[in-house]
C-alpha positions as CSV (number, residue, x, y, z in Angstrom):
1,M,-40.4,47.8,17.5
2,S,-42.2,46.2,20.4
3,F,-41.1,45.4,24.3
4,R,-40.6,42.2,23.9
5,D,-38.1,42.7,21.2
6,L,-36.6,45.0,23.6
7,R,-36.2,42.9,26.4
8,N,-34.6,40.1,25.2
9,F,-32.3,42.0,23.2
10,T,-31.3,43.7,26.4
11,E,-31.3,40.6,28.0
12,M,-29.3,38.4,25.0
13,M,-26.7,41.2,25.2
14,R,-25.9,40.8,28.9
15,A,-25.9,37.3,28.2
16,L,-23.6,37.3,25.6
17,G,-21.0,39.3,27.8
18,Y,-21.7,43.2,26.4
19,P,-19.5,45.1,28.6
20,R,-22.0,48.4,28.9
21,N,-25.3,48.4,29.8
22,I,-28.3,49.0,27.5
23,S,-31.1,50.0,28.9
24,M,-35.0,49.9,27.1
25,E,-34.8,54.2,26.5
26,N,-31.8,54.3,24.3
27,F,-33.6,53.5,20.9
28,R,-36.5,55.9,22.1
29,T,-34.4,58.2,19.9
30,P,-32.3,57.6,16.9
31,N,-28.8,56.2,18.5
32,F,-26.4,55.8,15.6
33,G,-23.2,55.3,17.7
34,L,-24.6,52.6,20.0
35,V,-25.9,50.7,16.8
36,S,-22.6,50.8,15.2
37,E,-20.8,49.8,18.3
38,V,-23.4,47.1,19.1
39,L,-23.0,46.0,15.1
40,L,-19.0,46.1,15.5
41,W,-18.9,43.7,18.8
42,L,-21.2,41.3,17.2
43,V,-18.9,40.9,14.2
44,K,-15.5,41.1,16.2
45,R,-17.8,38.3,18.9
46,Y,-18.8,36.4,15.7
47,E,-15.7,36.7,13.4
48,P,-12.5,38.1,15.7
49,Q,-10.3,38.6,12.9
50,T,-12.2,40.7,10.2
51,D,-11.4,44.0,9.3
52,I,-14.5,46.5,9.5
53,P,-13.8,49.9,9.7
54,S,-15.3,51.6,12.8
55,D,-15.0,55.5,11.5
56,V,-19.1,56.6,11.3
57,E,-18.4,60.1,11.7
58,T,-19.2,61.8,8.0
59,E,-22.6,59.9,6.2
60,Q,-20.7,58.2,3.6
61,D,-18.6,56.4,6.4
62,R,-21.8,55.1,8.0
63,V,-23.0,54.0,4.7
64,F,-19.9,52.1,4.2
65,F,-20.0,50.9,7.4
66,I,-23.6,49.8,7.0
67,K,-22.9,47.8,3.9
68,A,-19.5,46.3,5.2
69,V,-21.7,44.5,8.4
70,A,-24.6,43.9,6.1
71,Q,-22.5,41.8,3.4
72,F,-19.8,40.5,5.9
73,M,-23.4,38.7,7.9
74,A,-24.6,37.6,4.7
75,T,-21.6,35.9,3.6
76,K,-20.5,34.1,6.9
77,A,-23.9,33.8,8.8
78,H,-25.9,33.7,6.0
79,I,-28.1,36.3,8.3
80,K,-29.8,39.1,5.8
81,L,-30.0,42.3,7.4
82,N,-32.4,45.6,6.6
83,T,-29.9,48.2,5.9
84,K,-32.7,51.0,6.0
85,K,-33.6,50.2,9.5
86,L,-29.8,49.7,10.9
87,Y,-29.3,53.2,9.4
88,Q,-32.4,54.2,11.4
89,A,-30.8,53.5,14.7
90,D,-34.2,53.5,16.6
91,G,-36.3,50.5,17.8
92,H,-36.5,49.0,14.1
93,A,-33.0,49.0,14.4
94,V,-33.3,46.6,17.2
95,K,-35.3,43.9,15.0
96,E,-32.0,43.5,12.9
97,L,-29.7,43.4,15.6
98,L,-31.9,40.8,17.7
99,K,-31.5,38.5,14.5
100,I,-27.6,38.4,14.6
101,T,-28.1,38.1,18.8
102,S,-30.0,35.1,19.2
103,V,-28.0,33.3,16.3
104,L,-25.1,34.0,19.2
105,Y,-26.7,33.0,22.2
106,N,-28.9,30.0,21.1
107,A,-25.0,29.0,20.4
108,M,-23.7,30.2,23.8
109,M,-26.7,28.3,25.1
110,T,-26.2,24.9,23.1
111,K,-22.8,25.1,23.9
112,G,-23.3,25.1,27.5
113,M,-26.0,22.3,27.2
114,E,-23.7,19.6,25.6
115,G,-20.7,20.8,28.0
116,S,-23.4,20.0,30.9
117,K,-24.3,16.9,29.6
118,T,-21.3,15.5,28.8
119,G,-19.7,16.3,32.4
120,E,-22.6,14.4,34.1
121,E,-22.5,11.3,31.4
122,D,-19.9,8.9,30.9
123,T,-17.8,9.5,27.9
124,S,-17.2,6.4,27.2
125,K,-20.4,5.0,26.0
126,F,-19.2,7.7,23.0
127,K,-16.2,5.5,22.2
128,F,-16.3,2.4,19.7
129,D,-14.0,-0.1,18.9
130,I,-12.9,-0.1,15.7
131,S,-11.4,-3.4,15.8
132,S,-15.5,-4.4,15.5
133,K,-16.3,-2.3,12.4
134,I,-14.1,-4.2,10.0
135,A,-16.6,-6.2,8.6
136,D,-19.2,-3.4,8.3
137,L,-16.4,-1.5,6.0
138,K,-15.7,-4.5,3.9
139,A,-19.6,-5.1,3.3
140,A,-19.9,-1.3,2.6
141,R,-17.0,-1.8,0.4
142,Q,-18.5,-4.3,-1.0
143,L,-21.9,-2.8,-1.4
144,A,-19.7,0.2,-2.9
145,S,-18.9,-2.1,-5.9
146,E,-22.1,-3.5,-6.7
147,I,-24.0,-0.2,-6.5
148,T,-21.1,0.8,-9.4
149,S,-21.7,-1.9,-11.1
150,K,-25.9,-1.3,-11.0
151,G,-25.7,1.8,-11.8
152,A,-23.6,0.9,-14.9
153,Y,-25.8,-1.5,-15.9
154,L,-28.9,0.8,-15.0
155,Y,-26.8,3.1,-17.4
156,D,-26.8,1.5,-20.6
157,L,-30.7,-0.2,-19.7
158,L,-31.7,3.7,-20.0
159,G,-30.0,4.1,-22.8
160,K,-31.6,1.2,-24.4
161,E,-35.0,3.1,-23.5
162,V,-35.6,4.9,-26.4
163,E,-35.8,1.6,-28.6
164,L,-37.6,-0.6,-26.0
165,R,-40.4,1.8,-25.2
166,K,-41.4,2.0,-28.8
167,L,-41.6,-1.9,-28.6
168,R,-43.6,-1.8,-25.3
169,T,-46.4,0.2,-26.4
170,E,-46.4,-1.8,-29.2
171,A,-47.4,-5.0,-27.3
172,I,-49.5,-3.1,-24.9
173,A,-51.4,-1.6,-28.1
174,R,-52.1,-4.8,-29.5
175,P,-55.2,-7.2,-29.0
176,L,-55.0,-10.3,-27.2
177,E,-56.5,-13.3,-28.8
178,I,-58.3,-15.6,-25.8
179,N,-57.3,-18.6,-27.6
180,E,-53.8,-18.0,-27.8
181,M,-53.7,-16.8,-23.9
182,E,-55.4,-20.0,-23.6
183,K,-53.0,-22.3,-25.2
184,V,-49.7,-19.7,-23.4
185,M,-51.3,-20.8,-20.3
186,R,-51.9,-23.9,-20.5
187,I,-48.2,-24.6,-21.5
188,A,-47.0,-22.5,-18.7
189,I,-49.5,-25.0,-16.3
190,K,-48.2,-28.1,-17.7
191,E,-44.2,-26.8,-17.1
192,T,-45.1,-25.6,-13.6
193,L,-46.6,-29.0,-12.7
194,A,-43.6,-31.3,-14.4
195,Q,-41.5,-28.7,-12.7
196,V,-43.3,-29.8,-9.1
197,Q,-42.8,-33.6,-9.8
198,K,-39.4,-33.3,-10.0
199,T,-39.0,-31.6,-7.2
200,K,-41.0,-34.4,-5.3
201,D,-38.7,-37.2,-6.8
202,L,-35.7,-35.3,-5.5
203,L,-37.6,-35.0,-1.7
204,N,-38.4,-38.9,-2.2
205,N,-34.9,-39.6,-3.4
206,V,-33.3,-37.2,-0.5
207,A,-34.6,-39.6,1.9
208,S,-33.5,-42.6,0.4
209,D,-30.0,-41.0,-0.1
210,E,-29.9,-40.3,3.9
211,A,-31.0,-43.9,4.5
212,N,-28.3,-45.4,2.1
213,L,-25.7,-42.7,4.1
214,E,-26.7,-43.5,7.7
215,A,-26.3,-47.5,6.6
216,K,-22.9,-46.8,5.5
217,I,-21.9,-44.7,8.2
218,E,-22.8,-47.3,10.6
219,K,-20.4,-50.1,8.9
220,R,-17.7,-47.7,8.6
221,K,-17.7,-47.2,12.4
222,L,-17.8,-51.3,12.3
223,E,-14.7,-51.3,10.6
224,L,-13.4,-48.4,12.4
225,E,-13.8,-50.2,15.6
226,R,-12.6,-53.7,14.3
227,N,-9.2,-52.3,13.3
228,Q,-8.9,-50.5,16.5
229,K,-9.2,-53.4,18.6
230,R,-6.7,-55.0,16.7
231,L,-4.2,-53.0,16.4
232,Q,-4.5,-53.0,20.6
233,T,-3.8,-56.2,20.1
234,L,-1.0,-55.9,17.9
235,Q,0.6,-53.2,20.1
236,S,0.5,-55.4,23.5
237,V,1.8,-58.6,21.4
238,R,5.8,-58.6,21.6
239,P,6.9,-60.5,18.7
240,A,9.4,-63.2,18.6
241,F,12.4,-61.7,16.9
242,M,12.4,-58.9,18.8
243,D,15.1,-60.0,21.0
244,E,17.1,-60.9,18.3
245,Y,16.5,-57.7,16.5
246,E,17.0,-55.5,20.0
247,K,20.8,-57.6,20.0
248,V,22.0,-57.0,16.3
249,E,20.9,-53.0,16.7
250,E,23.2,-52.8,19.5
251,E,25.9,-55.0,17.9
252,L,24.8,-52.3,14.9
253,Q,25.5,-49.6,17.2
254,K,28.7,-51.2,18.6
255,Q,30.1,-51.3,14.7
256,Y,28.8,-48.1,14.0
257,D,31.4,-46.0,16.8
258,V,34.2,-48.4,15.4
259,Y,33.3,-47.4,12.4
260,L,33.4,-43.7,12.8
261,E,36.9,-44.0,15.7
262,K,38.3,-45.5,12.3
263,F,37.1,-42.9,9.9
264,R,38.2,-40.1,12.0
265,N,41.8,-41.7,12.6
266,L,41.8,-42.1,8.7
267,A,41.3,-38.4,8.1
268,Y,43.7,-37.4,10.5
269,L,46.2,-39.6,9.3
270,E,45.5,-38.5,5.4
271,Q,45.6,-34.8,6.5
272,Q,49.1,-35.4,8.7
273,L,50.3,-37.4,5.3
274,E,49.2,-33.9,3.3
275,D,50.7,-31.8,5.4
276,H,53.8,-33.9,5.2
277,H,54.2,-34.2,1.7
278,R,53.5,-30.4,1.4
279,M,57.0,-29.7,3.6
280,E,58.8,-31.6,1.5
281,Q,57.6,-30.0,-1.3
282,E,58.5,-26.4,0.2
283,R,62.2,-27.7,1.2
284,F,62.9,-29.3,-2.2
285,E,61.8,-26.1,-4.0
286,E,63.7,-24.1,-1.0
287,A,66.9,-25.8,-2.0
288,E,66.5,-25.7,-5.7
289,N,65.8,-21.7,-5.1
290,T,69.3,-21.6,-2.9
291,L,71.3,-23.9,-6.1
292,R,69.7,-21.8,-8.5
293,L,70.7,-18.6,-6.4
294,M,74.4,-20.5,-5.7
295,Q,74.8,-21.4,-9.3
296,N,74.1,-17.5,-10.5
297,K,76.7,-16.6,-8.3
298,L,79.4,-18.8,-9.4
299,K,78.4,-18.0,-12.8
300,E,79.0,-14.4,-12.0
301,E,82.5,-14.9,-10.1
302,E,84.0,-17.0,-12.8
303,K,82.9,-14.3,-15.7
304,R,84.6,-11.9,-13.0
305,L,87.7,-14.0,-12.8
306,L,88.1,-14.6,-16.6
307,K,87.9,-10.8,-16.9
308,T,90.7,-10.6,-14.2
309,E,92.7,-13.5,-16.0
310,S,92.5,-11.9,-19.5
311,N,94.0,-8.6,-17.4
312,D,96.7,-10.9,-16.0
313,D,97.9,-12.4,-19.5
314,S,99.3,-9.3,-20.1
315,D,101.6,-10.1,-16.9
316,I,102.6,-13.0,-18.2
317,D,103.7,-12.5,-21.2
318,I,106.1,-9.5,-20.5
319,Q,107.9,-12.2,-17.5
320,E,111.2,-13.6,-17.8
321,D,111.9,-16.5,-20.0
322,D,114.1,-18.0,-17.3
323,E,110.7,-18.4,-15.3
324,P,109.4,-22.3,-15.0
325,D,107.0,-23.7,-16.7
326,S,105.3,-25.5,-13.3
327,E,105.1,-22.4,-11.6
328,L,102.9,-21.0,-14.5
329,E,100.3,-23.6,-14.2
330,E,100.5,-23.8,-10.3
331,R,99.2,-19.7,-10.6
332,Q,96.9,-20.5,-13.4
333,L,95.2,-23.4,-11.3
334,S,95.4,-21.9,-8.2
335,K,93.1,-18.5,-9.1
336,P,90.1,-20.2,-9.8
337,R,90.2,-22.6,-6.6
338,T,91.0,-19.6,-4.2
339,A,88.0,-17.7,-5.3
340,M,85.6,-20.3,-5.6
341,E,87.1,-21.1,-1.4
342,V,85.7,-17.1,-0.9
343,L,83.3,-17.3,-2.7
344,M,81.8,-20.4,-0.2
345,Q,82.8,-18.8,3.0
346,G,79.8,-17.3,3.9
347,R,77.8,-21.0,4.1
348,P,78.9,-22.7,7.1
349,S,75.9,-25.3,6.5
350,K,77.5,-26.3,3.0
351,R,80.0,-28.6,1.9
352,V,81.6,-27.6,-1.4
353,V,83.8,-30.5,-3.3
354,G,85.9,-29.4,-6.2
355,T,88.0,-30.7,-8.3
356,M,89.8,-29.2,-11.7
357,Q,91.9,-30.3,-14.1
358,G,93.9,-28.6,-16.7
359,G,95.6,-29.6,-20.2
360,D,98.3,-29.4,-22.1
361,L,99.0,-25.7,-22.7
362,D,100.6,-26.6,-25.5
363,D,97.4,-27.2,-27.6
364,D,95.5,-24.5,-29.4
365,E,92.4,-24.9,-27.5
366,D,93.1,-25.5,-23.3
367,S,90.2,-25.9,-21.1
368,E,89.6,-26.4,-17.6
369,D,86.5,-28.9,-16.6
370,S,85.8,-28.4,-12.7
371,K,83.4,-30.0,-10.5
372,I,81.5,-29.0,-7.4
373,D,79.4,-31.1,-5.5
374,V,76.8,-29.2,-2.6
375,E,75.5,-31.2,-0.6
376,D,73.2,-29.8,2.2
377,D,74.1,-31.1,5.9
378,E,70.4,-30.3,7.4
379,E,70.1,-31.3,11.2
380,D,66.1,-32.5,10.6
381,D,65.3,-36.3,11.4
382,D,64.2,-36.6,7.6
383,D,67.4,-37.5,5.5
384,L,67.3,-35.6,1.9
385,E,69.4,-36.6,-0.7
386,D,72.7,-35.2,-1.6
387,E,72.7,-32.7,-4.2
388,S,75.2,-31.9,-6.2
389,I,75.9,-29.5,-9.1
390,A,78.7,-30.0,-11.3
391,L,79.5,-26.4,-12.8
392,S,82.0,-26.7,-15.9
393,P,82.6,-22.9,-16.9
394,A,84.6,-22.6,-20.2
395,K,87.5,-20.3,-19.8
396,P,89.4,-18.9,-23.1
397,S,92.0,-20.3,-24.3
398,R,95.2,-18.8,-24.0
399,R,98.2,-19.5,-25.0
400,V,101.6,-19.6,-22.7
401,R,104.7,-18.3,-24.4
402,K,107.6,-20.8,-23.8
403,P,111.2,-19.2,-22.5
404,E,113.2,-19.6,-25.8
405,P,116.6,-20.9,-24.8
406,L,119.6,-18.5,-24.9
407,D,122.0,-18.6,-27.8
408,E,125.6,-18.9,-26.5
409,S,126.1,-16.1,-28.9
410,D,124.0,-14.1,-26.6
411,N,125.7,-15.3,-23.8
412,D,128.9,-13.7,-24.6
413,F,127.6,-10.4,-24.5
């Protein structure tokens, strides 16, 4: 133990903020309690979340504590401690404690110096523009790719080194002949001279080419100036046919306006015509539908009348024989007429004209033909043709028995 080490240790602990005052007389004699307390505080200061048991009452606990602290500082701070000197807890332990305190003290001083420097200096100098480094980044990427390719090529060449080494040693060990060397050198000199002469010729040709190009450039410039002057003269002169061209253009514009107007009118009239045809077609289809419906209704009514007439036939057979034939005919003809009148009562806008004819009742097959003309009277200006439907319902033939004349013998009774 030295006085300087003890003084430095006490000052460093005071600077680190140890809550207890440490004097130089504390380590004259072994003081394991103080050493364990200082070690635990230093470990907590280095790593607050560490978990080291603080029990140092027995000998085994002290040994375990010293080993744990030494292992922690070796793994975390890479500080090698002498456990024997720490276990002595006297002036020799101060050197081991000074290793830990010096690290913490230097870290604290470095942090303070950096804080003061950053407070004094402008922080803007540490800022840099990323956009200015984009080119450097591209160059770095390109160099990285080149390094990779060169490394692969070098690896291939190193793989061939085993074979090339033998050839190289043989070439080096082979004795050189002066005549062959002179011959090779002369050939190389001739080739070099030829390349030099060729380069000189190219240089001379470059001078002549430059002269030719300058002459051509001057010629092109003169042509350009001449063409510009001609263009200016042409722009300043008004053509002779320009007045007529302007008149024709104005007339063309007028004709185009007339054409547009007529085309627009024609398109409008065609649209109106198409609408008219469509309306006529719709009306025609509607009229056909109504007539079809009327025809179906008439057929159903006639079927119903036929059923009622079949029921009436039985009544006719049991009538008295003295009933006249004219009354039977009138009754038979009045039944279908009254049925059609009832059917057409609900349609005031329609006009029904019908004709009915009856044949002789004496024939085996009696038929009645009826025709109904239906005309649509609408209030529209468009005159629609009258449409008529001729309906000819077929009535079943029936035979009306004539009343037989009474014998005089019967009248006697």
